[in-house]
Every structure is written in C-alpha cells, then in structure tokens.
N, C-alpha and C positions, 0 to 999 in steps of 0.2 A: 243577489247571488242565489241561484237555485241550487237546491241540494235534494237529491232523491236517493233513497236507500230502501232495501228490503232485507228483512231478517225473518228467519223461521224460528220461532221461540222453541226452546228446549223443554223437556219435561218438568223442569223446576222453575220455569218462568213465573215471575210475580210482578205486581205493580204496587207502587206506594209513593210515599213522600219522603224526601230526605232534606235535612237542614243543610244549607250551603253557606251559611254565615250566621252571625248572631241574630239577625232579624229577617233572614230570607230562607225560603224553602223552595224545592223544585219537585214536580212530579217526576218519578223515575220508573222506568220499565226495566226490570232485570230479566234479560232474555235468555239467560242460561246458554252460553257463558257471557255474552255481551250485555251491555246496558246502555240505556238512552235516557238522558236527563234533559228536561226543557227548563233552562235557567230563566228566571224572570229578569226583566230589564233592570239595570242598575239605577235608573231614574224613576222614583216612585210616581212621577207624573205620567209615566207610560204604563203603569200597572193596570189601569182600566181596560186598555186594549188587550193586554196579556190575559187578564181575567176573562174577557170575552172569548178569547181563543180557548182557554181551558173549558169554558162552558160548551163551546162547539165540539171540542174533543170528547167531552162527557156524553153529549147528545149523539154524536156519531158512533161512539163505542156502544151505547145502548141500542141504537138502531141496528148496528151490525150483529150484536148479540141476539136480538129478537129475530133477525133474518136467519141466522144460523140455527136457532132453536126450532125453527119450523120443520 
C-alpha cells in the first residue's frame, strides 16, 4: 500500500525519539502542530531492514541539509 503525504513544518518543529513501549522507540518528527512517527516492526527479526531504512533517512536528511546550506 502506497502512502504519500506532504507537510510544511511550523516554526516549532523538532525531531527526536519517543519510547513507544517498554523495549521499543520510534523516530518522531513533531511538525508543529502535526507529528509523524515511524514505528519499528513488532518482529525483532525484521529490525535489520528497519535499521537500514533509518540509516537511509539519516543520509538523505544530511544530503538535503548540505544542499540547502549552499
């Protein structure tokens, strides 16, 4: 299932990590006023793929930041 969305972050937008269970956490973007959380799979066997996605997001965000800083 495909899902596409666009948000324009408000002035108080921040990003971080939020615990979503006793042993789970998720990256969260608080977009002011909306928020987006990427929940990890419930099956720990699928975590390596999710971790790979998180690394891709980090790299893409760094690339975009460098582009915008030029």
